[in-house]
C-alpha positions as CSV (number, residue, x, y, z in Angstrom):
1,M,-12.1,-20.6,37.7
2,V,-13.1,-20.7,33.8
3,L,-13.8,-17.7,31.6
4,P,-14.8,-19.3,27.6
5,L,-14.7,-16.7,25.4
6,A,-17.1,-16.5,22.2
7,E,-16.6,-13.2,19.8
8,T,-20.2,-11.7,19.4
9,G,-21.8,-13.0,16.6
10,A,-19.5,-15.3,15.6
11,A,-20.3,-18.7,18.1
12,R,-19.7,-22.3,17.2
13,P,-19.6,-25.4,19.3
14,I,-17.0,-26.2,21.6
15,R,-16.6,-28.7,24.2
16,K,-14.3,-29.2,27.4
17,P,-13.4,-33.1,27.6
18,R,-16.8,-33.1,29.2
19,V,-19.2,-30.2,28.4
20,A,-20.1,-29.3,25.2
21,A,-21.0,-25.8,23.5
22,N,-23.8,-25.6,20.9
23,D,-27.1,-23.9,20.3
24,S,-28.8,-25.9,22.6
25,P,-30.5,-24.6,25.7
26,T,-27.7,-26.6,27.8
27,R,-24.6,-25.2,26.1
28,Y,-22.4,-22.3,26.5
29,N,-22.2,-20.0,23.7
30,F,-18.5,-18.9,23.7
31,Q,-15.2,-19.0,22.0
32,M,-12.5,-19.2,25.0
33,K,-12.0,-20.3,28.6
34,L,-10.6,-18.8,30.9
35,P,-9.1,-19.0,34.3
36,V,-9.0,-16.5,37.1
37,F,-9.1,-16.7,41.0
38,F,-10.9,-14.0,42.7
39,A,-13.9,-14.1,45.0
40,F,-17.0,-14.0,42.7
41,I,-20.9,-14.4,43.4
42,L,-23.4,-15.5,41.2
43,S,-27.6,-14.7,42.0
44,A,-29.7,-17.3,41.7
45,V,-32.5,-17.1,38.8
46,L,-34.8,-19.5,40.4
47,A,-35.7,-20.6,44.3
48,P,-36.0,-23.8,45.2
49,A,-38.1,-24.6,47.8
50,Q,-36.1,-24.8,51.4
51,S,-37.0,-27.0,53.9
52,A,-35.8,-26.3,57.7
53,S,-32.5,-25.6,58.0
54,P,-29.7,-23.0,57.6
55,Q,-30.2,-20.5,55.2
56,S,-26.5,-20.2,53.8
57,A,-23.3,-22.5,54.8
58,T,-19.8,-21.8,54.3
59,V,-17.5,-24.2,54.6
60,P,-13.0,-24.6,53.4
61,I,-12.1,-25.6,49.7
62,T,-9.7,-27.9,48.4
63,L,-8.1,-26.4,45.0
64,D,-7.3,-29.7,43.3
65,H,-5.6,-28.8,40.0
66,N,-7.3,-25.8,40.2
67,R,-11.1,-27.5,40.5
68,I,-13.0,-26.7,43.8
69,V,-13.7,-29.7,45.9
70,I,-15.4,-29.5,49.2
71,D,-17.3,-32.2,51.8
72,V,-20.7,-32.7,50.4
73,Y,-23.0,-35.6,53.0
74,L,-25.7,-37.4,51.4
75,P,-28.6,-39.1,52.3
76,L,-28.6,-42.6,53.1
77,P,-31.7,-44.6,53.3
78,D,-31.5,-45.2,57.1
79,G,-32.1,-41.6,57.7
80,S,-28.0,-41.1,58.3
81,T,-25.5,-39.0,56.2
82,K,-22.3,-40.1,53.9
83,R,-19.4,-38.1,53.3
84,V,-17.9,-37.6,50.1
85,R,-15.8,-34.9,48.4
86,G,-17.4,-32.7,45.9
87,W,-17.0,-31.3,42.3
88,V,-18.4,-27.4,42.3
89,D,-18.6,-28.0,38.4
90,N,-21.1,-24.7,37.1
91,G,-20.1,-25.5,33.8
92,N,-21.7,-28.3,33.3
93,P,-25.4,-28.7,33.4
94,D,-25.6,-32.3,34.2
95,L,-25.5,-34.2,37.6
96,E,-23.4,-36.6,37.7
97,M,-22.5,-39.4,40.5
98,S,-20.0,-41.7,41.0
99,R,-21.5,-45.6,41.3
100,R,-20.5,-46.2,45.1
101,A,-22.5,-43.0,46.1
102,A,-25.5,-43.7,43.9
103,T,-24.9,-47.3,45.7
104,L,-24.9,-46.1,48.9
105,M,-28.2,-43.9,48.5
106,G,-30.3,-46.9,47.4
107,L,-30.4,-45.3,43.8
108,A,-30.7,-47.7,40.9
109,V,-27.9,-48.2,38.3
110,N,-28.6,-49.1,34.6
111,C,-26.5,-49.2,31.9
112,D,-26.9,-49.3,28.2
113,G,-23.4,-50.1,26.7
114,Q,-20.9,-47.3,28.3
115,V,-23.1,-45.3,29.6
116,C,-24.9,-45.6,32.7
117,S,-27.1,-43.8,34.6
118,A,-29.1,-43.5,38.6
119,T,-32.6,-43.4,38.9
120,P,-34.6,-43.0,42.5
121,N,-37.6,-45.3,43.8
122,P,-40.6,-43.8,42.2
123,R,-41.9,-42.6,45.6
124,V,-38.4,-40.1,45.6
125,V,-39.4,-37.1,44.1
126,S,-36.5,-35.0,44.5
127,L,-32.9,-35.0,46.2
128,E,-31.1,-33.1,48.8
129,V,-27.6,-33.2,50.1
130,V,-26.2,-31.4,52.7
131,I,-23.3,-28.6,52.6
132,G,-21.7,-26.9,55.9
133,G,-25.5,-28.1,57.7
134,M,-27.4,-26.4,54.8
135,K,-30.0,-28.5,52.8
136,V,-29.2,-28.1,48.6
137,F,-31.8,-29.4,46.1
138,V,-29.9,-31.0,43.6
139,S,-31.9,-33.1,41.3
140,A,-36.0,-33.5,40.3
141,M,-34.5,-37.1,40.0
142,K,-35.5,-37.8,36.3
143,S,-31.9,-39.3,35.8
144,I,-28.2,-38.9,37.0
145,R,-25.2,-40.1,35.3
146,V,-22.9,-42.1,36.8
147,P,-19.5,-42.5,34.8
148,V,-17.8,-45.5,34.0
149,G,-15.8,-46.8,37.6
150,D,-16.5,-46.9,40.8
151,S,-15.4,-44.2,43.4
152,A,-14.9,-41.3,41.1
153,I,-16.8,-39.2,39.0
154,A,-13.8,-38.1,36.6
155,P,-9.9,-39.3,35.7
156,G,-7.2,-37.8,38.3
157,M,-10.1,-36.7,40.8
158,S,-11.9,-37.7,44.1
159,P,-15.0,-36.2,43.8
160,E,-18.5,-38.6,44.2
161,I,-20.7,-36.2,43.1
162,N,-20.8,-32.9,41.4
163,L,-22.4,-29.6,41.9
164,P,-23.3,-28.5,38.3
165,A,-24.7,-25.5,36.8
166,T,-28.3,-26.6,37.1
167,V,-28.2,-26.8,40.9
168,L,-26.4,-23.7,41.4
169,R,-28.3,-21.2,39.4
170,N,-31.0,-21.8,42.2
171,Y,-28.4,-20.0,44.6
172,D,-26.3,-17.2,45.8
173,V,-23.0,-19.0,45.3
174,L,-19.4,-17.0,46.9
175,V,-16.2,-18.6,46.0
176,N,-13.6,-16.9,47.8
177,F,-10.0,-18.4,46.3
178,P,-8.0,-16.1,48.3
179,D,-9.4,-17.7,51.7
180,R,-10.3,-20.9,50.7
181,E,-14.0,-20.8,51.5
182,F,-17.1,-21.6,49.3
183,S,-20.5,-20.3,50.3
184,I,-23.8,-21.5,49.3
185,G,-27.1,-19.6,50.8
186,V,-31.2,-18.9,49.7
187,P,-30.9,-16.3,47.2
188,G,-30.4,-12.8,49.1
189,S,-28.5,-14.7,51.4
190,L,-25.1,-13.2,50.7
191,K,-22.9,-10.3,51.2
192,F,-20.4,-9.8,48.2
193,R,-18.3,-6.3,48.6
194,G,-16.0,-6.5,45.6
195,M,-16.1,-5.3,42.0
196,S,-19.6,-5.7,40.6
197,G,-20.3,-6.7,36.3
198,K,-23.1,-7.6,34.6
199,V,-23.6,-11.2,33.7
200,Q,-25.9,-13.8,31.6
201,I,-27.3,-16.4,33.2
202,N,-29.4,-19.3,31.3
203,K,-32.4,-19.8,32.9
204,E,-32.8,-23.1,31.4
205,N,-29.3,-24.6,32.9
206,G,-27.4,-21.8,34.5
207,L,-24.6,-21.4,32.3
208,V,-23.1,-18.3,33.0
209,E,-21.5,-15.5,30.0
210,I,-20.1,-11.9,30.9
211,P,-19.6,-9.2,28.6
212,S,-16.0,-8.9,28.0
213,K,-13.4,-7.7,25.8
214,I,-10.3,-9.8,24.1
215,D,-7.3,-8.1,22.0
216,G,-10.2,-5.0,22.0
217,K,-13.1,-7.0,20.4
218,N,-16.4,-7.9,22.4
219,Y,-17.0,-11.5,23.4
220,N,-19.2,-13.3,25.6
221,L,-16.5,-15.0,28.3
222,G,-18.5,-18.3,29.8
223,L,-18.3,-18.8,33.4
224,D,-16.8,-22.0,34.5
225,V,-15.5,-22.7,37.8
226,G,-15.1,-26.9,37.0
227,S,-12.4,-26.8,34.4
228,S,-8.4,-26.6,35.4
229,F,-7.5,-24.5,32.3
230,S,-8.6,-22.2,29.4
231,F,-9.5,-23.0,26.5
232,L,-10.2,-20.8,22.6
233,T,-12.0,-22.8,19.8
234,P,-9.4,-23.3,16.8
235,E,-10.2,-20.8,14.9
236,L,-9.9,-17.9,17.9
237,F,-6.5,-19.0,18.8
238,D,-4.8,-19.0,15.3
239,K,-6.6,-15.7,14.6
240,L,-4.5,-14.5,18.0
241,E,-1.3,-16.5,17.3
242,G,-1.2,-15.3,14.1
243,T,-2.1,-11.8,14.8
244,H,0.6,-12.0,18.0
245,A,3.8,-14.0,17.3
246,D,5.3,-12.2,20.2
247,W,3.3,-14.3,23.0
248,P,4.5,-17.0,24.5
249,H,2.8,-20.5,23.3
250,V,4.1,-24.3,23.2
251,T,2.8,-27.3,21.6
252,G,1.9,-29.9,24.4
253,A,-0.5,-29.6,27.4
254,V,1.5,-28.7,30.7
255,G,1.0,-27.8,33.9
256,N,-2.8,-27.5,34.3
257,A,-3.7,-28.1,31.1
258,N,-2.6,-31.6,31.4
259,M,-6.1,-32.1,32.7
260,W,-7.3,-35.6,32.5
261,G,-4.2,-37.3,30.4
262,S,-5.8,-38.2,27.3
263,A,-4.2,-39.2,24.9
264,D,-4.6,-36.1,22.7
265,E,-3.1,-33.8,25.5
266,P,0.6,-33.8,24.2
267,T,-0.6,-32.1,20.7
268,W,-2.5,-29.4,22.3
269,K,-1.1,-25.7,21.4
270,L,-0.9,-23.4,23.7
271,L,-0.4,-19.2,24.3
272,R,-0.5,-16.7,26.6
273,A,-3.0,-14.0,26.1
274,D,-1.5,-10.5,27.3
275,R,-4.5,-9.3,28.3
276,V,-8.6,-9.5,28.7
277,Q,-11.0,-7.8,30.5
278,Y,-13.2,-9.9,32.1
279,G,-16.3,-8.0,32.8
280,P,-14.9,-4.5,34.8
281,V,-11.6,-6.9,35.9
282,F,-8.5,-6.6,33.3
283,L,-6.4,-9.7,33.6
284,T,-3.0,-10.5,32.3
285,G,-1.2,-13.3,31.4
286,V,-4.0,-15.6,30.4
287,A,-2.7,-18.9,29.8
288,A,-5.3,-21.2,27.1
289,A,-5.5,-23.9,24.9
290,R,-6.5,-24.7,21.5
291,L,-10.1,-26.3,22.2
292,P,-9.3,-30.2,21.1
293,A,-11.6,-31.5,18.5
294,E,-15.2,-31.7,19.3
295,D,-17.3,-35.4,19.4
296,D,-19.6,-34.9,16.5
297,G,-21.8,-37.6,17.5
298,R,-21.1,-39.6,14.8
299,F,-19.5,-43.3,14.5
300,T,-16.6,-44.1,12.8
301,V,-15.4,-47.4,11.1
302,L,-11.7,-47.7,12.6
303,G,-11.5,-51.1,11.4
304,I,-12.9,-54.1,10.0
305,A,-13.1,-57.8,11.6
306,D,-12.0,-60.3,10.4
307,F,-14.3,-63.4,10.3
308,E,-12.5,-67.0,9.1
309,G,-10.0,-65.7,7.1
310,K,-11.5,-62.3,5.1
311,P,-13.2,-59.2,6.4
312,S,-16.6,-60.0,7.8
313,V,-18.1,-57.1,5.5
314,P,-15.5,-56.3,2.7
315,E,-17.6,-53.1,1.7
316,V,-17.2,-51.3,4.6
317,Q,-13.8,-49.1,4.6
318,V,-11.8,-47.9,7.6
319,G,-12.7,-44.2,7.8
320,D,-16.3,-44.7,6.5
321,H,-19.3,-43.4,9.1
322,L,-22.3,-45.3,10.1
323,F,-25.0,-43.7,9.6
324,A,-27.8,-46.6,9.9
325,V,-28.7,-49.5,10.7
326,D,-32.0,-51.1,8.7
327,G,-32.8,-47.5,8.1
328,I,-32.9,-46.7,11.6
329,P,-30.2,-43.4,12.0
330,V,-27.6,-44.2,14.9
331,P,-25.9,-40.7,15.4
332,E,-26.5,-39.5,19.0
333,S,-27.0,-43.1,19.7
334,T,-25.3,-44.2,22.6
335,M,-22.4,-47.8,21.9
336,G,-24.7,-50.1,23.5
337,Q,-27.5,-48.9,21.3
338,V,-25.7,-49.5,18.1
339,W,-24.2,-53.0,19.3
340,S,-28.0,-54.0,19.4
341,M,-29.0,-52.9,16.1
342,L,-26.4,-54.7,15.0
343,E,-26.7,-57.7,16.6
344,G,-29.0,-61.3,15.6
345,Q,-28.9,-64.5,14.8
346,P,-26.3,-66.1,12.0
347,R,-26.6,-65.5,8.6
348,Q,-29.2,-62.6,9.4
349,E,-28.6,-59.5,7.2
350,R,-28.4,-55.8,8.5
351,K,-28.6,-53.1,5.7
352,L,-26.0,-50.3,6.6
353,T,-26.0,-46.5,5.6
354,I,-22.5,-45.5,5.4
355,E,-21.0,-41.7,5.1
356,R,-18.1,-41.8,2.7
357,A,-16.4,-38.6,1.4
358,G,-20.0,-36.8,2.0
359,K,-22.0,-39.4,0.3
360,Q,-24.2,-41.8,1.5
361,I,-24.4,-45.6,0.4
362,T,-25.9,-48.4,1.3
363,V,-24.2,-52.2,2.0
364,V,-25.5,-55.7,3.5
365,G,-23.6,-56.9,6.1
366,K,-24.1,-60.3,7.3
367,V,-24.5,-61.3,11.6
368,Q,-21.6,-63.7,11.9
369,H,-20.9,-65.9,15.2
370,F,-17.3,-64.4,16.5
371,L,-15.5,-66.8,18.9
372,G,-17.9,-69.5,18.3
373,E,-18.0,-72.3,20.8
374,Q,-18.1,-76.0,19.7
375,P,-21.0,-77.5,19.1
376,E,-23.7,-78.1,21.9
377,K,-25.0,-82.0,22.3
378,D,-27.8,-80.5,24.4
379,T,-30.7,-80.1,22.9
380,T,-33.2,-79.0,25.6
381,K,-36.0,-77.3,23.8
382,G,-37.1,-74.0,25.0
383,K,-33.4,-72.7,25.1
384,P,-33.1,-68.8,25.0
385,E,-31.8,-67.5,21.4
386,R,-28.4,-66.4,21.5
387,H,-27.6,-63.1,19.5
388,Y,-24.4,-62.7,17.8
389,R,-22.5,-59.9,16.0
């Protein structure tokens, strides 16, 4: 279980490998994420309409690298169901599904560059999956994220669908770590006998924050059972490391901090906090990593391709940020959208707005035919135009 913390009044954007936290309504407002193991319950803030099915269900948990994995049954077009592995991921507001699962369900998968999504038949207004015999509403079916790959939604994992915060916010949810059980039910159907504490649940996305303390100061701890390890923002990590030089610390993502096998994990800094108050519970020996740099949505120039032995756009430098193409801003666009802006017919010009050292400059680049084929002798009219970069 992950509890991302933020010092009250001093929150900043952070991101775990898949989820950012900023001021948008779909993100956390915290400075640390912290996993612990005990039973907890989330009461629903929104109640979905239920068809005839059990009001609650309890299924076994497989703890895979500290992540909760359960059996989920997907509805297929012929009326049958298909069992797949599901990832309980309440720190992520986005519904995700593998390409294979989306195809089995008869959903249309569309890709724009490196980003794919699944859309339903227009006649389908909602989607329900089955957990332990209970139907669980998972999406209004506007769009489902489909990660690159075929049979899993995250590196090193088996699940083909996740249960995000936007799904779990609608139900009572009970995670019993000691007995390896996951329970879900309509609001009011589950009973919990452990210690209780106040929580804040974002009505827009279901993300959970718990008023708590660390090192004697107030924090909001975000609850995320989808991550295998805890994270602190660089500011909070550095502050605690400087104040508590006696706390154990190490460089390198070892154990559960080795989450995805990403190239930067060997450089991560880790420490073990002596004591953290999480709501009414006091935790000791809490390990956390210094949060890696967040993707800021900009496109950075990594290199300049040669054309006929010379830089294709000599005015652009490595490290520049592409801000706009022909006046169209590119931040927050997909890779495919940016390449669509850059392509065209050979010798056409593109006006590139570049950010360099905090200033914007404009350069003109020409579309070039890289890896050009031999000239074709066929002069058949009406051939479609080719676009180059």
